[in-house]
C-alpha positions as protocol buffer text, in pm:
chain_id: "A"
residue {
  index: 1
  type: MET
  ca { x: 4498 y: 4373 z: 861 }
}
residue {
  index: 2
  type: SER
  ca { x: 4280 y: 4422 z: 559 }
}
residue {
  index: 3
  type: GLY
  ca { x: 4176 y: 4680 z: 303 }
}
residue {
  index: 4
  type: ASN
  ca { x: 3880 y: 4705 z: 67 }
}
residue {
  index: 5
  type: GLY
  ca { x: 4024 y: 4562 z: -255 }
}
residue {
  index: 6
  type: ASN
  ca { x: 3915 y: 4239 z: -418 }
}
residue {
  index: 7
  type: GLY
  ca { x: 4108 y: 4045 z: -678 }
}
residue {
  index: 8
  type: ALA
  ca { x: 3998 y: 3795 z: -940 }
}
residue {
  index: 9
  type: ALA
  ca { x: 4189 y: 3569 z: -1177 }
}
residue {
  index: 10
  type: THR
  ca { x: 4154 y: 3253 z: -1379 }
}
residue {
  index: 11
  type: ALA
  ca { x: 4282 y: 2943 z: -1201 }
}
residue {
  index: 12
  type: GLU
  ca { x: 4341 y: 2747 z: -1521 }
}
residue {
  index: 13
  type: GLU
  ca { x: 4346 y: 2837 z: -1887 }
}
residue {
  index: 14
  type: ASN
  ca { x: 4015 y: 2669 z: -1968 }
}
residue {
  index: 15
  type: GLY
  ca { x: 3891 y: 2598 z: -1616 }
}
residue {
  index: 16
  type: PRO
  ca { x: 3635 y: 2782 z: -1403 }
}
residue {
  index: 17
  type: LYS
  ca { x: 3717 y: 3123 z: -1269 }
}
residue {
  index: 18
  type: MET
  ca { x: 3821 y: 3131 z: -904 }
}
residue {
  index: 19
  type: ARG
  ca { x: 3837 y: 3441 z: -691 }
}
residue {
  index: 20
  type: VAL
  ca { x: 4199 y: 3510 z: -597 }
}
residue {
  index: 21
  type: ILE
  ca { x: 4283 y: 3662 z: -259 }
}
residue {
  index: 22
  type: ARG
  ca { x: 4626 y: 3824 z: -256 }
}
residue {
  index: 23
  type: VAL
  ca { x: 4793 y: 3797 z: 84 }
}
residue {
  index: 24
  type: GLY
  ca { x: 5077 y: 4035 z: 164 }
}
residue {
  index: 25
  type: THR
  ca { x: 5366 y: 3939 z: 393 }
}
residue {
  index: 26
  type: ARG
  ca { x: 5726 y: 4021 z: 476 }
}
residue {
  index: 27
  type: LYS
  ca { x: 5987 y: 3816 z: 293 }
}
residue {
  index: 28
  type: SER
  ca { x: 6158 y: 3670 z: 598 }
}
residue {
  index: 29
  type: GLN
  ca { x: 6139 y: 3295 z: 649 }
}
residue {
  index: 30
  type: LEU
  ca { x: 5959 y: 3334 z: 980 }
}
residue {
  index: 31
  type: ALA
  ca { x: 5703 y: 3573 z: 832 }
}
residue {
  index: 32
  type: ARG
  ca { x: 5639 y: 3330 z: 547 }
}
residue {
  index: 33
  type: ILE
  ca { x: 5587 y: 3040 z: 788 }
}
residue {
  index: 34
  type: GLN
  ca { x: 5338 y: 3250 z: 983 }
}
residue {
  index: 35
  type: THR
  ca { x: 5159 y: 3360 z: 668 }
}
residue {
  index: 36
  type: ASP
  ca { x: 5146 y: 3007 z: 529 }
}
residue {
  index: 37
  type: SER
  ca { x: 4974 y: 2891 z: 849 }
}
residue {
  index: 38
  type: VAL
  ca { x: 4716 y: 3168 z: 822 }
}
residue {
  index: 39
  type: VAL
  ca { x: 4652 y: 3089 z: 454 }
}
residue {
  index: 40
  type: ALA
  ca { x: 4608 y: 2721 z: 543 }
}
residue {
  index: 41
  type: MET
  ca { x: 4338 y: 2817 z: 793 }
}
residue {
  index: 42
  type: LEU
  ca { x: 4168 y: 3042 z: 540 }
}
residue {
  index: 43
  type: LYS
  ca { x: 4170 y: 2765 z: 279 }
}
residue {
  index: 44
  type: ALA
  ca { x: 3999 y: 2534 z: 527 }
}
residue {
  index: 45
  type: PHE
  ca { x: 3722 y: 2791 z: 578 }
}
residue {
  index: 46
  type: TYR
  ca { x: 3699 y: 2898 z: 211 }
}
residue {
  index: 47
  type: PRO
  ca { x: 3791 y: 2602 z: -14 }
}
residue {
  index: 48
  type: GLY
  ca { x: 3642 y: 2780 z: -316 }
}
residue {
  index: 49
  type: LEU
  ca { x: 3896 y: 3061 z: -305 }
}
residue {
  index: 50
  type: GLN
  ca { x: 4250 y: 3072 z: -438 }
}
residue {
  index: 51
  type: PHE
  ca { x: 4520 y: 3242 z: -229 }
}
residue {
  index: 52
  type: GLU
  ca { x: 4828 y: 3408 z: -372 }
}
residue {
  index: 53
  type: ILE
  ca { x: 5110 y: 3515 z: -139 }
}
residue {
  index: 54
  type: VAL
  ca { x: 5284 y: 3845 z: -221 }
}
residue {
  index: 55
  type: ALA
  ca { x: 5611 y: 3885 z: -27 }
}
residue {
  index: 56
  type: MET
  ca { x: 5798 y: 4213 z: 10 }
}
residue {
  index: 57
  type: SER
  ca { x: 6079 y: 4372 z: 213 }
}
residue {
  index: 58
  type: THR
  ca { x: 6003 y: 4643 z: 468 }
}
residue {
  index: 59
  type: THR
  ca { x: 6207 y: 4929 z: 614 }
}
residue {
  index: 60
  type: GLY
  ca { x: 6281 y: 4722 z: 924 }
}
residue {
  index: 61
  type: ASP
  ca { x: 6412 y: 4438 z: 706 }
}
residue {
  index: 62
  type: LYS
  ca { x: 6643 y: 4666 z: 508 }
}
residue {
  index: 63
  type: ILE
  ca { x: 6810 y: 4866 z: 788 }
}
residue {
  index: 64
  type: LEU
  ca { x: 7006 y: 4608 z: 984 }
}
residue {
  index: 65
  type: ASP
  ca { x: 7296 y: 4812 z: 1124 }
}
residue {
  index: 66
  type: THR
  ca { x: 7083 y: 5026 z: 1358 }
}
residue {
  index: 67
  type: ALA
  ca { x: 6880 y: 4937 z: 1665 }
}
residue {
  index: 68
  type: LEU
  ca { x: 6507 y: 4939 z: 1595 }
}
residue {
  index: 69
  type: SER
  ca { x: 6448 y: 5205 z: 1858 }
}
residue {
  index: 70
  type: LYS
  ca { x: 6704 y: 5437 z: 1692 }
}
residue {
  index: 71
  type: ILE
  ca { x: 6568 y: 5431 z: 1337 }
}
residue {
  index: 72
  type: GLY
  ca { x: 6304 y: 5690 z: 1421 }
}
residue {
  index: 73
  type: GLU
  ca { x: 6037 y: 5560 z: 1186 }
}
residue {
  index: 74
  type: LYS
  ca { x: 5697 y: 5428 z: 1276 }
}
residue {
  index: 75
  type: SER
  ca { x: 5553 y: 5113 z: 1117 }
}
residue {
  index: 76
  type: LEU
  ca { x: 5902 y: 4975 z: 1050 }
}
residue {
  index: 77
  type: PHE
  ca { x: 5774 y: 4633 z: 950 }
}
residue {
  index: 78
  type: THR
  ca { x: 5435 y: 4732 z: 810 }
}
residue {
  index: 79
  type: LYS
  ca { x: 5456 y: 5053 z: 605 }
}
residue {
  index: 80
  type: GLU
  ca { x: 5533 y: 4893 z: 268 }
}
residue {
  index: 81
  type: LEU
  ca { x: 5254 y: 4642 z: 322 }
}
residue {
  index: 82
  type: GLU
  ca { x: 5015 y: 4922 z: 415 }
}
residue {
  index: 83
  type: HIS
  ca { x: 5102 y: 5100 z: 90 }
}
residue {
  index: 84
  type: ALA
  ca { x: 5032 y: 4780 z: -103 }
}
residue {
  index: 85
  type: LEU
  ca { x: 4689 y: 4762 z: 58 }
}
residue {
  index: 86
  type: GLU
  ca { x: 4619 y: 5126 z: -28 }
}
residue {
  index: 87
  type: LYS
  ca { x: 4714 y: 5066 z: -391 }
}
residue {
  index: 88
  type: ASN
  ca { x: 4501 y: 4750 z: -410 }
}
residue {
  index: 89
  type: GLU
  ca { x: 4807 y: 4536 z: -482 }
}
residue {
  index: 90
  type: VAL
  ca { x: 4705 y: 4297 z: -205 }
}
residue {
  index: 91
  type: ASP
  ca { x: 4371 y: 4224 z: -37 }
}
residue {
  index: 92
  type: LEU
  ca { x: 4496 y: 4156 z: 314 }
}
residue {
  index: 93
  type: VAL
  ca { x: 4827 y: 4125 z: 495 }
}
residue {
  index: 94
  type: VAL
  ca { x: 4951 y: 3904 z: 779 }
}
residue {
  index: 95
  type: HIS
  ca { x: 5157 y: 4056 z: 1061 }
}
residue {
  index: 96
  type: SER
  ca { x: 5287 y: 3974 z: 1402 }
}
residue {
  index: 97
  type: LEU
  ca { x: 5068 y: 4186 z: 1627 }
}
residue {
  index: 98
  type: LYS
  ca { x: 5374 y: 4335 z: 1799 }
}
residue {
  index: 99
  type: ASP
  ca { x: 5484 y: 4487 z: 1465 }
}
residue {
  index: 100
  type: LEU
  ca { x: 5162 y: 4681 z: 1411 }
}
residue {
  index: 101
  type: PRO
  ca { x: 5160 y: 5051 z: 1502 }
}
residue {
  index: 102
  type: THR
  ca { x: 4944 y: 5137 z: 1803 }
}
residue {
  index: 103
  type: VAL
  ca { x: 4702 y: 5329 z: 1579 }
}
residue {
  index: 104
  type: LEU
  ca { x: 4622 y: 5186 z: 1235 }
}
residue {
  index: 105
  type: PRO
  ca { x: 4606 y: 5413 z: 929 }
}
residue {
  index: 106
  type: PRO
  ca { x: 4259 y: 5540 z: 833 }
}
residue {
  index: 107
  type: GLY
  ca { x: 4051 y: 5282 z: 650 }
}
residue {
  index: 108
  type: PHE
  ca { x: 4240 y: 4981 z: 786 }
}
residue {
  index: 109
  type: THR
  ca { x: 4113 y: 4730 z: 1040 }
}
residue {
  index: 110
  type: ILE
  ca { x: 4233 y: 4413 z: 1208 }
}
residue {
  index: 111
  type: GLY
  ca { x: 4024 y: 4143 z: 1042 }
}
residue {
  index: 112
  type: ALA
  ca { x: 4118 y: 3861 z: 1279 }
}
residue {
  index: 113
  type: VAL
  ca { x: 4366 y: 3774 z: 1552 }
}
residue {
  index: 114
  type: CYS
  ca { x: 4483 y: 3413 z: 1568 }
}
residue {
  index: 115
  type: LYS
  ca { x: 4526 y: 3235 z: 1899 }
}
residue {
  index: 116
  type: ARG
  ca { x: 4851 y: 3352 z: 2054 }
}
residue {
  index: 117
  type: GLU
  ca { x: 5145 y: 3116 z: 2053 }
}
residue {
  index: 118
  type: ASN
  ca { x: 5374 y: 3080 z: 2354 }
}
residue {
  index: 119
  type: PRO
  ca { x: 5430 y: 3447 z: 2453 }
}
residue {
  index: 120
  type: TYR
  ca { x: 5744 y: 3396 z: 2662 }
}
residue {
  index: 121
  type: ASP
  ca { x: 6097 y: 3494 z: 2568 }
}
residue {
  index: 122
  type: ALA
  ca { x: 6374 y: 3236 z: 2531 }
}
residue {
  index: 123
  type: VAL
  ca { x: 6750 y: 3249 z: 2580 }
}
residue {
  index: 124
  type: VAL
  ca { x: 6972 y: 3089 z: 2315 }
}
residue {
  index: 125
  type: PHE
  ca { x: 7331 y: 3041 z: 2435 }
}
residue {
  index: 126
  type: HIS
  ca { x: 7659 y: 3036 z: 2248 }
}
residue {
  index: 127
  type: PRO
  ca { x: 7769 y: 2671 z: 2212 }
}
residue {
  index: 128
  type: LYS
  ca { x: 8041 y: 2716 z: 2476 }
}
residue {
  index: 129
  type: PHE
  ca { x: 7779 y: 2826 z: 2730 }
}
residue {
  index: 130
  type: VAL
  ca { x: 7521 y: 2555 z: 2670 }
}
residue {
  index: 131
  type: GLY
  ca { x: 7387 y: 2440 z: 3006 }
}
residue {
  index: 132
  type: LYS
  ca { x: 7422 y: 2786 z: 3161 }
}
residue {
  index: 133
  type: THR
  ca { x: 7147 y: 3029 z: 3258 }
}
residue {
  index: 134
  type: LEU
  ca { x: 7155 y: 3409 z: 3247 }
}
residue {
  index: 135
  type: GLU
  ca { x: 7223 y: 3404 z: 3620 }
}
residue {
  index: 136
  type: THR
  ca { x: 7524 y: 3173 z: 3584 }
}
residue {
  index: 137
  type: LEU
  ca { x: 7685 y: 3343 z: 3282 }
}
residue {
  index: 138
  type: PRO
  ca { x: 8028 y: 3496 z: 3359 }
}
residue {
  index: 139
  type: GLU
  ca { x: 8053 y: 3859 z: 3469 }
}
residue {
  index: 140
  type: LYS
  ca { x: 8029 y: 4111 z: 3181 }
}
residue {
  index: 141
  type: SER
  ca { x: 7894 y: 3852 z: 2937 }
}
residue {
  index: 142
  type: VAL
  ca { x: 7725 y: 4024 z: 2641 }
}
residue {
  index: 143
  type: VAL
  ca { x: 7364 y: 3930 z: 2570 }
}
residue {
  index: 144
  type: GLY
  ca { x: 7204 y: 4036 z: 2242 }
}
residue {
  index: 145
  type: THR
  ca { x: 6847 y: 4160 z: 2205 }
}
residue {
  index: 146
  type: SER
  ca { x: 6674 y: 4405 z: 1972 }
}
residue {
  index: 147
  type: SER
  ca { x: 6404 y: 4483 z: 2231 }
}
residue {
  index: 148
  type: LEU
  ca { x: 6414 y: 4763 z: 2487 }
}
residue {
  index: 149
  type: ARG
  ca { x: 6143 y: 4575 z: 2678 }
}
residue {
  index: 150
  type: ARG
  ca { x: 6371 y: 4276 z: 2725 }
}
residue {
  index: 151
  type: ALA
  ca { x: 6689 y: 4473 z: 2785 }
}
residue {
  index: 152
  type: ALA
  ca { x: 6539 y: 4701 z: 3052 }
}
residue {
  index: 153
  type: GLN
  ca { x: 6389 y: 4416 z: 3254 }
}
residue {
  index: 154
  type: LEU
  ca { x: 6686 y: 4185 z: 3225 }
}
residue {
  index: 155
  type: GLN
  ca { x: 6940 y: 4459 z: 3306 }
}
residue {
  index: 156
  type: ARG
  ca { x: 6756 y: 4511 z: 3633 }
}
residue {
  index: 157
  type: LYS
  ca { x: 6737 y: 4139 z: 3708 }
}
residue {
  index: 158
  type: PHE
  ca { x: 7090 y: 4049 z: 3596 }
}
residue {
  index: 159
  type: PRO
  ca { x: 7315 y: 4353 z: 3659 }
}
residue {
  index: 160
  type: HIS
  ca { x: 7632 y: 4147 z: 3602 }
}
residue {
  index: 161
  type: LEU
  ca { x: 7548 y: 4115 z: 3231 }
}
residue {
  index: 162
  type: GLU
  ca { x: 7581 y: 4362 z: 2943 }
}
residue {
  index: 163
  type: PHE
  ca { x: 7300 y: 4394 z: 2691 }
}
residue {
  index: 164
  type: LYS
  ca { x: 7368 y: 4496 z: 2332 }
}
residue {
  index: 165
  type: SER
  ca { x: 7146 y: 4540 z: 2026 }
}
residue {
  index: 166
  type: ILE
  ca { x: 7148 y: 4261 z: 1769 }
}
residue {
  index: 167
  type: ARG
  ca { x: 6956 y: 4289 z: 1442 }
}
residue {
  index: 168
  type: GLY
  ca { x: 6857 y: 4065 z: 1153 }
}
residue {
  index: 169
  type: ASN
  ca { x: 6615 y: 3780 z: 1100 }
}
residue {
  index: 170
  type: LEU
  ca { x: 6636 y: 3470 z: 1318 }
}
residue {
  index: 171
  type: ASN
  ca { x: 6883 y: 3297 z: 1086 }
}
residue {
  index: 172
  type: THR
  ca { x: 7112 y: 3600 z: 1089 }
}
residue {
  index: 173
  type: ARG
  ca { x: 7098 y: 3648 z: 1465 }
}
residue {
  index: 174
  type: LEU
  ca { x: 7173 y: 3283 z: 1534 }
}
residue {
  index: 175
  type: ARG
  ca { x: 7466 y: 3296 z: 1291 }
}
residue {
  index: 176
  type: LYS
  ca { x: 7603 y: 3608 z: 1464 }
}
residue {
  index: 177
  type: LEU
  ca { x: 7574 y: 3428 z: 1798 }
}
residue {
  index: 178
  type: ASP
  ca { x: 7749 y: 3114 z: 1683 }
}
residue {
  index: 179
  type: GLU
  ca { x: 8020 y: 3265 z: 1461 }
}
residue {
  index: 180
  type: LEU
  ca { x: 8117 y: 3612 z: 1583 }
}
residue {
  index: 181
  type: GLN
  ca { x: 8225 y: 3525 z: 1940 }
}
residue {
  index: 182
  type: GLU
  ca { x: 8070 y: 3859 z: 2043 }
}
residue {
  index: 183
  type: PHE
  ca { x: 7760 y: 3736 z: 2225 }
}
residue {
  index: 184
  type: SER
  ca { x: 7735 y: 3483 z: 2505 }
}
residue {
  index: 185
  type: ALA
  ca { x: 7360 y: 3454 z: 2447 }
}
residue {
  index: 186
  type: ILE
  ca { x: 7072 y: 3619 z: 2264 }
}
residue {
  index: 187
  type: ILE
  ca { x: 6707 y: 3664 z: 2361 }
}
residue {
  index: 188
  type: LEU
  ca { x: 6443 y: 3559 z: 2108 }
}
residue {
  index: 189
  type: ALA
  ca { x: 6071 y: 3490 z: 2107 }
}
residue {
  index: 190
  type: THR
  ca { x: 5994 y: 3130 z: 2197 }
}
residue {
  index: 191
  type: ALA
  ca { x: 5712 y: 3130 z: 1940 }
}
residue {
  index: 192
  type: GLY
  ca { x: 5948 y: 3222 z: 1656 }
}
residue {
  index: 193
  type: LEU
  ca { x: 6195 y: 2948 z: 1746 }
}
residue {
  index: 194
  type: GLN
  ca { x: 5913 y: 2694 z: 1763 }
}
residue {
  index: 195
  type: ARG
  ca { x: 5773 y: 2799 z: 1425 }
}
residue {
  index: 196
  type: MET
  ca { x: 6118 y: 2762 z: 1269 }
}
residue {
  index: 197
  type: GLY
  ca { x: 6160 y: 2417 z: 1424 }
}
residue {
  index: 198
  type: TRP
  ca { x: 6454 y: 2531 z: 1636 }
}
residue {
  index: 199
  type: GLN
  ca { x: 6323 y: 2433 z: 1980 }
}
residue {
  index: 200
  type: HIS
  ca { x: 6650 y: 2250 z: 2044 }
}
residue {
  index: 201
  type: ARG
  ca { x: 6832 y: 2586 z: 2061 }
}
residue {
  index: 202
  type: VAL
  ca { x: 6623 y: 2706 z: 2358 }
}
residue {
  index: 203
  type: GLY
  ca { x: 6850 y: 2704 z: 2664 }
}
residue {
  index: 204
  type: GLN
  ca { x: 6620 y: 2888 z: 2904 }
}
residue {
  index: 205
  type: ILE
  ca { x: 6260 y: 3009 z: 2905 }
}
residue {
  index: 206
  type: LEU
  ca { x: 6222 y: 3342 z: 3086 }
}
residue {
  index: 207
  type: HIS
  ca { x: 5945 y: 3345 z: 3347 }
}
residue {
  index: 208
  type: PRO
  ca { x: 5738 y: 3657 z: 3425 }
}
residue {
  index: 209
  type: GLU
  ca { x: 5943 y: 3740 z: 3736 }
}
residue {
  index: 210
  type: GLU
  ca { x: 6248 y: 3761 z: 3506 }
}
residue {
  index: 211
  type: CYS
  ca { x: 6096 y: 3915 z: 3194 }
}
residue {
  index: 212
  type: MET
  ca { x: 5730 y: 3986 z: 3129 }
}
residue {
  index: 213
  type: TYR
  ca { x: 5621 y: 3951 z: 2769 }
}
residue {
  index: 214
  type: ALA
  ca { x: 5514 y: 4187 z: 2491 }
}
residue {
  index: 215
  type: VAL
  ca { x: 5182 y: 4366 z: 2509 }
}
residue {
  index: 216
  type: GLY
  ca { x: 5098 y: 4314 z: 2142 }
}
residue {
  index: 217
  type: GLN
  ca { x: 4977 y: 4617 z: 1944 }
}
residue {
  index: 218
  type: GLU
  ca { x: 4991 y: 4856 z: 2237 }
}
residue {
  index: 219
  type: GLY
  ca { x: 5368 y: 4833 z: 2269 }
}
residue {
  index: 220
  type: GLY
  ca { x: 5650 y: 4941 z: 2042 }
}
residue {
  index: 221
  type: CYS
  ca { x: 6018 y: 4901 z: 1967 }
}
residue {
  index: 222
  type: SER
  ca { x: 6113 y: 5207 z: 2172 }
}
residue {
  index: 223
  type: VAL
  ca { x: 5876 y: 5159 z: 2467 }
}
residue {
  index: 224
  type: PRO
  ca { x: 5990 y: 4939 z: 2759 }
}
residue {
  index: 225
  type: VAL
  ca { x: 5646 y: 4814 z: 2866 }
}
residue {
  index: 226
  type: ALA
  ca { x: 5535 y: 4456 z: 2931 }
}
residue {
  index: 227
  type: VAL
  ca { x: 5253 y: 4249 z: 3077 }
}
residue {
  index: 228
  type: HIS
  ca { x: 5164 y: 3914 z: 3225 }
}
residue {
  index: 229
  type: THR
  ca { x: 4816 y: 3763 z: 3249 }
}
residue {
  index: 230
  type: ALA
  ca { x: 4669 y: 3470 z: 3439 }
}
residue {
  index: 231
  type: MET
  ca { x: 4318 y: 3322 z: 3467 }
}
residue {
  index: 232
  type: LYS
  ca { x: 4211 y: 3165 z: 3797 }
}
residue {
  index: 233
  type: ASP
  ca { x: 3861 y: 3083 z: 3924 }
}
residue {
  index: 234
  type: GLY
  ca { x: 3691 y: 3315 z: 3678 }
}
residue {
  index: 235
  type: GLN
  ca { x: 3926 y: 3604 z: 3755 }
}
residue {
  index: 236
  type: LEU
  ca { x: 4159 y: 3755 z: 3495 }
}
residue {
  index: 237
  type: TYR
  ca { x: 4473 y: 3892 z: 3661 }
}
residue {
  index: 238
  type: LEU
  ca { x: 4672 y: 4145 z: 3459 }
}
residue {
  index: 239
  type: THR
  ca { x: 5014 y: 4268 z: 3565 }
}
residue {
  index: 240
  type: GLY
  ca { x: 5171 y: 4553 z: 3373 }
}
residue {
  index: 241
  type: GLY
  ca { x: 5502 y: 4728 z: 3408 }
}
residue {
  index: 242
  type: VAL
  ca { x: 5718 y: 5008 z: 3269 }
}
residue {
  index: 243
  type: TRP
  ca { x: 6096 y: 5043 z: 3303 }
}
residue {
  index: 244
  type: SER
  ca { x: 6371 y: 5295 z: 3253 }
}
residue {
  index: 245
  type: LEU
  ca { x: 6619 y: 5198 z: 2983 }
}
residue {
  index: 246
  type: ASP
  ca { x: 6876 y: 5068 z: 3231 }
}
residue {
  index: 247
  type: GLY
  ca { x: 6613 y: 4901 z: 3447 }
}
residue {
  index: 248
  type: SER
  ca { x: 6702 y: 5114 z: 3751 }
}
residue {
  index: 249
  type: ASP
  ca { x: 6355 y: 5269 z: 3771 }
}
residue {
  index: 250
  type: SER
  ca { x: 6039 y: 5066 z: 3728 }
}
residue {
  index: 251
  type: MET
  ca { x: 5674 y: 5050 z: 3816 }
}
residue {
  index: 252
  type: GLN
  ca { x: 5444 y: 4748 z: 3826 }
}
residue {
  index: 253
  type: GLU
  ca { x: 5080 y: 4706 z: 3919 }
}
residue {
  index: 254
  type: THR
  ca { x: 4830 y: 4419 z: 3911 }
}
residue {
  index: 255
  type: MET
  ca { x: 4454 y: 4443 z: 3863 }
}
residue {
  index: 256
  type: GLN
  ca { x: 4184 y: 4181 z: 3819 }
}
residue {
  index: 257
  type: ALA
  ca { x: 3840 y: 4149 z: 3663 }
}
residue {
  index: 258
  type: THR
  ca { x: 3570 y: 3885 z: 3664 }
}
residue {
  index: 259
  type: ILE
  ca { x: 3548 y: 3710 z: 3326 }
}
residue {
  index: 260
  type: ARG
  ca { x: 3235 y: 3503 z: 3270 }
}
residue {
  index: 261
  type: VAL
  ca { x: 3267 y: 3265 z: 2977 }
}
residue {
  index: 262
  type: THR
  ca { x: 2961 y: 3064 z: 2875 }
}
residue {
  index: 263
  type: ALA
  ca { x: 3027 y: 2747 z: 2679 }
}
residue {
  index: 264
  type: GLN
  ca { x: 2931 y: 2704 z: 2312 }
}
residue {
  index: 265
  type: HIS
  ca { x: 2912 y: 3076 z: 2245 }
}
residue {
  index: 266
  type: GLU
  ca { x: 3042 y: 3211 z: 1918 }
}
residue {
  index: 267
  type: ASP
  ca { x: 3081 y: 3580 z: 1851 }
}
residue {
  index: 268
  type: GLY
  ca { x: 3039 y: 3729 z: 1508 }
}
residue {
  index: 269
  type: PRO
  ca { x: 2913 y: 4026 z: 1310 }
}
residue {
  index: 270
  type: GLU
  ca { x: 2557 y: 3943 z: 1417 }
}
residue {
  index: 271
  type: ASP
  ca { x: 2648 y: 4025 z: 1776 }
}
residue {
  index: 272
  type: ASP
  ca { x: 2820 y: 4352 z: 1699 }
}
residue {
  index: 273
  type: PRO
  ca { x: 2814 y: 4522 z: 1356 }
}
residue {
  index: 274
  type: GLN
  ca { x: 3154 y: 4681 z: 1429 }
}
residue {
  index: 275
  type: LEU
  ca { x: 3327 y: 4345 z: 1448 }
}
residue {
  index: 276
  type: VAL
  ca { x: 3494 y: 4196 z: 1144 }
}
residue {
  index: 277
  type: GLY
  ca { x: 3454 y: 3819 z: 1134 }
}
residue {
  index: 278
  type: ILE
  ca { x: 3480 y: 3605 z: 1444 }
}
residue {
  index: 279
  type: THR
  ca { x: 3687 y: 3775 z: 1712 }
}
residue {
  index: 280
  type: ALA
  ca { x: 3706 y: 3489 z: 1962 }
}
residue {
  index: 281
  type: ARG
  ca { x: 3529 y: 3157 z: 1932 }
}
residue {
  index: 282
  type: ASN
  ca { x: 3339 y: 3056 z: 2246 }
}
residue {
  index: 283
  type: ILE
  ca { x: 3418 y: 3387 z: 2419 }
}
residue {
  index: 284
  type: PRO
  ca { x: 3116 y: 3617 z: 2467 }
}
residue {
  index: 285
  type: ARG
  ca { x: 3145 y: 3984 z: 2380 }
}
residue {
  index: 286
  type: GLU
  ca { x: 3093 y: 4083 z: 2744 }
}
residue {
  index: 287
  type: ALA
  ca { x: 3403 y: 3888 z: 2846 }
}
residue {
  index: 288
  type: GLN
  ca { x: 3608 y: 4052 z: 2571 }
}
residue {
  index: 289
  type: LEU
  ca { x: 3494 y: 4397 z: 2683 }
}
residue {
  index: 290
  type: ALA
  ca { x: 3575 y: 4316 z: 3046 }
}
residue {
  index: 291
  type: ALA
  ca { x: 3928 y: 4213 z: 2945 }
}
residue {
  index: 292
  type: GLU
  ca { x: 3970 y: 4524 z: 2730 }
}
residue {
  index: 293
  type: ASN
  ca { x: 3848 y: 4751 z: 3009 }
}
residue {
  index: 294
  type: LEU
  ca { x: 4087 y: 4581 z: 3252 }
}
residue {
  index: 295
  type: GLY
  ca { x: 4378 y: 4672 z: 3026 }
}
residue {
  index: 296
  type: ILE
  ca { x: 4260 y: 5032 z: 2997 }
}
residue {
  index: 297
  type: SER
  ca { x: 4214 y: 5059 z: 3373 }
}
residue {
  index: 298
  type: LEU
  ca { x: 4560 y: 4920 z: 3446 }
}
residue {
  index: 299
  type: ALA
  ca { x: 4721 y: 5156 z: 3195 }
}
residue {
  index: 300
  type: SER
  ca { x: 4540 y: 5450 z: 3357 }
}
residue {
  index: 301
  type: LEU
  ca { x: 4652 y: 5341 z: 3704 }
}
residue {
  index: 302
  type: LEU
  ca { x: 5015 y: 5318 z: 3595 }
}
residue {
  index: 303
  type: LEU
  ca { x: 5001 y: 5656 z: 3422 }
}
residue {
  index: 304
  type: ASN
  ca { x: 4840 y: 5821 z: 3726 }
}
residue {
  index: 305
  type: LYS
  ca { x: 5117 y: 5681 z: 3947 }
}
residue {
  index: 306
  type: GLY
  ca { x: 5394 y: 5828 z: 3735 }
}
residue {
  index: 307
  type: ALA
  ca { x: 5459 y: 5577 z: 3457 }
}
residue {
  index: 308
  type: LYS
  ca { x: 5445 y: 5855 z: 3199 }
}
residue {
  index: 309
  type: ASN
  ca { x: 5749 y: 6021 z: 3353 }
}
residue {
  index: 310
  type: ILE
  ca { x: 5948 y: 5697 z: 3333 }
}
residue {
  index: 311
  type: LEU
  ca { x: 5850 y: 5648 z: 2969 }
}
residue {
  index: 312
  type: ASP
  ca { x: 5920 y: 6012 z: 2878 }
}
residue {
  index: 313
  type: VAL
  ca { x: 6272 y: 5988 z: 3024 }
}
residue {
  index: 314
  type: ALA
  ca { x: 6326 y: 5655 z: 2846 }
}
residue {
  index: 315
  type: ARG
  ca { x: 6225 y: 5810 z: 2512 }
}
residue {
  index: 316
  type: GLN
  ca { x: 6449 y: 6114 z: 2567 }
}
residue {
  index: 317
  type: LEU
  ca { x: 6750 y: 5900 z: 2657 }
}
residue {
  index: 318
  type: ASN
  ca { x: 6686 y: 5671 z: 2362 }
}
residue {
  index: 319
  type: ASP
  ca { x: 6660 y: 5966 z: 2122 }
}
residue {
  index: 320
  type: ALA
  ca { x: 6978 y: 6121 z: 2267 }
}
residue {
  index: 321
  type: HIS
  ca { x: 7175 y: 5806 z: 2199 }
}
């Protein structure tokens, strides 16, 4: 996400002036790893620029004793960074797409989206349950997750388990799992564990029939919606679903669209003046629009079939608790 400000500074006392790009990020270790990888890519493209990382805490980082869906604020992990952009304290910020609000504030735009890492969720087990799966955990085992999307799907799939909110960064959640004896397992993003170098803690990868993954910017902490996509023979298949909070009510639909991808095509501002930078290397604009329209069509189908009622009830129950 980027604003309009530019920064400049002197790289060395008597050396040549280098333009400095200030990159905003959350302070968490995982956010810093993600931001460092983005800055490394930017340096490769723009070796003549200097990048300065500005780390800050957000509302979501500070309130750790309440479930995300109960806090009642929008932009939990982005608001402070948005303010920094508005005040020209940073030139751009790096986020996980799932943390962005569905509608960006006026004047902001998504400058680029990096290739998505592994989108699936992973189960990390308490040491005494290593070798188990969610299905083979003892009756009434408590599983921690901060996501209504995960909890709603998994409650439906594994009714013998209890799901409870767990907050904090990855280090904190893993420490709570290992030391508090409260949780038999916790659900985390596979991508986050891989970025932290903690692949060895992954006890189970959840497949789409168990738990579909996050939508990205169209989702939210208090909305139990999820998707799964697959490409086969030039067809993009998109499955979307919505759930009640306890998983008892759900709705899923699948739609498909033809996606034609011509080799050696590179999109950029020349193709569409509304685009900022390269949106997808080697993917023509027509294919991107077809994929976008598929998502819109699937959302409309679900809403027309009653998904809005499920989501409205989920929001009301969440607010009541």
